[in-house]
C-alpha positions in Angstrom: 6.2 -12.3 -17.5 4.7 -11.3 -14.1 4.3 -7.6 -13.3 5.3 -6.6 -9.7 2.8 -4.4 -7.9 4.6 -2.5 -5.1 2.2 -2.5 -2.2 2.2 -0.3 0.9 -0.4 0.0 3.6 -0.9 2.4 6.5 -2.7 1.0 9.6 -3.7 2.0 13.1 -1.3 0.1 15.4 1.9 -1.9 15.1 0.2 -4.9 16.7 -2.3 -7.6 15.8 -5.3 -5.3 16.4 -4.2 -3.2 13.4 -6.9 -1.8 11.2 -6.3 -0.6 7.6 -6.2 3.1 7.0 -4.9 3.5 3.4 -3.6 1.4 0.6 -1.2 2.3 -2.2 -0.1 0.1 -5.1 2.4 1.2 -7.8 2.9 -0.9 -10.9 6.2 -1.2 -12.9 5.0 1.7 -15.1 4.4 3.8 -12.0 0.7 3.9 -12.4 -0.6 4.5 -8.8 -3.6 3.2 -7.1 -4.4 4.9 -3.8 -7.4 4.9 -1.4 -8.1 5.8 2.2 -10.8 4.0 4.2 -13.4 6.1 5.9 -15.3 3.3 7.7 -12.6 0.9 9.0 -11.1 2.7 12.0 -11.4 5.7 14.3 -8.7 8.1 15.5 -9.0 6.5 18.9 -7.8 3.2 17.3 -4.6 4.8 16.2 -1.3 4.8 18.1 0.4 8.1 18.9 2.9 7.4 16.1 0.1 7.0 13.6 -1.6 10.1 14.8 1.6 12.1 14.4 3.2 10.5 11.3 0.3 9.0 9.2 -3.0 10.8 9.7 -1.6 14.3 8.8 -0.6 13.1 5.4 -3.9 11.6 4.3 -5.4 13.3 1.3 -9.1 12.9 2.1 -11.8 14.0 -0.4 -11.9 11.7 -3.4 -9.4 9.3 -1.9 -11.7 8.4 1.0 -14.2 5.5 0.5 -15.8 2.6 2.4 -14.0 -0.7 2.8 -16.1 -2.6 0.3 -15.6 0.1 -2.4 -11.8 0.1 -1.8 -11.8 -3.7 -2.2 -13.8 -3.5 -5.5 -11.6 -0.7 -6.9 -8.3 -2.4 -6.0 -9.5 -5.7 -7.5 -10.6 -4.0 -10.7 -7.3 -1.9 -10.9 -5.3 -5.1 -10.6 -7.4 -6.9 -13.2 -7.0 -3.9 -15.5 -3.2 -4.4 -15.6 -4.1 -7.2 -18.1 -1.1 -9.4 -17.2 -0.1 -11.8 -14.4 0.7 -9.7 -11.3 2.4 -10.3 -7.9 2.6 -8.0 -4.9 6.0 -6.8 -3.8 6.3 -5.3 -0.3 8.9 -4.5 2.3 6.5 -5.7 5.1 4.6 -8.7 3.8 3.6 -9.8 7.4 1.7 -6.5 7.9 0.6 -5.6 4.4 -0.7 -9.0 3.4 -2.4 -9.6 6.7 -4.6 -6.5 5.9 -4.9 -7.0 2.1 -5.9 -10.7 2.0 -9.1 -10.1 3.9 -9.9 -7.1 1.8 -9.6 -9.0 -1.5 -10.7 -12.4 0.0 -14.0 -12.7 -2.0 -12.9 -10.7 -5.1 -9.2 -11.8 -5.6 -8.3 -10.9 -9.1 -7.6 -13.8 -11.4 -4.3 -12.3 -12.6 -2.9 -11.8 -9.0 -0.6 -14.5 -7.6 -0.9 -15.4 -4.0 2.9 -15.4 -3.8 4.5 -12.2 -2.6 8.0 -10.7 -3.3 9.9 -9.3 -0.4 11.5 -5.8 -1.1 14.6 -5.3 1.0 16.2 -1.9 0.9 19.1 -0.8 3.1 17.8 1.9 5.5 20.3 4.6 4.3 19.4 4.0 0.7 15.7 4.3 1.5 16.3 7.6 3.3 18.3 8.9 0.3 15.4 8.1 -2.0 12.9 9.9 0.2 15.1 13.0 0.1 15.9 12.7 -3.6 12.3 12.6 -4.6 11.0 14.9 -1.8 8.7 12.1 -0.6 7.0 11.9 2.8 7.6 8.7 4.8 4.5 6.9 6.0 2.4 8.3 3.1 1.6 5.0 1.4 2.0 6.2 -2.3 5.4 7.6 -1.5 6.5 4.4 0.4 5.3 2.2 -2.5 7.2 4.4 -5.0 10.4 4.3 -3.0 10.1 0.4 -2.9 9.6 0.4 -6.7 12.4 2.8 -7.5 14.9 1.1 -5.2 14.1 -2.1 -6.9 13.7 -1.1 -10.5 15.1 2.4 -10.8 13.6 5.5 -12.4 
């Protein structure tokens, strides 16, 4: 059986110049992988929306690391699941566009190239953010909402 990994990324712009800011992946057991990149973008790269709704929620400190280290850690974390895995995301056209280059040279053997689409009605998604006191546009919370909307908890 394939384990779904609920992926969410935050990035600088909602256009094709987007640069990766943070990555969160939640497995079916709700183990969370989270990193923030400290060498992939500048504040000047960010839209006003991102400056207001994403950057203030970043954790900093131990979560921040260079792009190459984030790639290695994510690849290892996925490998450590020990079973076949597949990403699930509500925005594959954005998330995978940023994740594929990150993992390009170290794609985990147990990670499928297929991606599952998570589709959640907007009202239900908002209910979950309120129910769990989660912050929208904070990647770990977005990934957990996708997981819980799909699998429950």
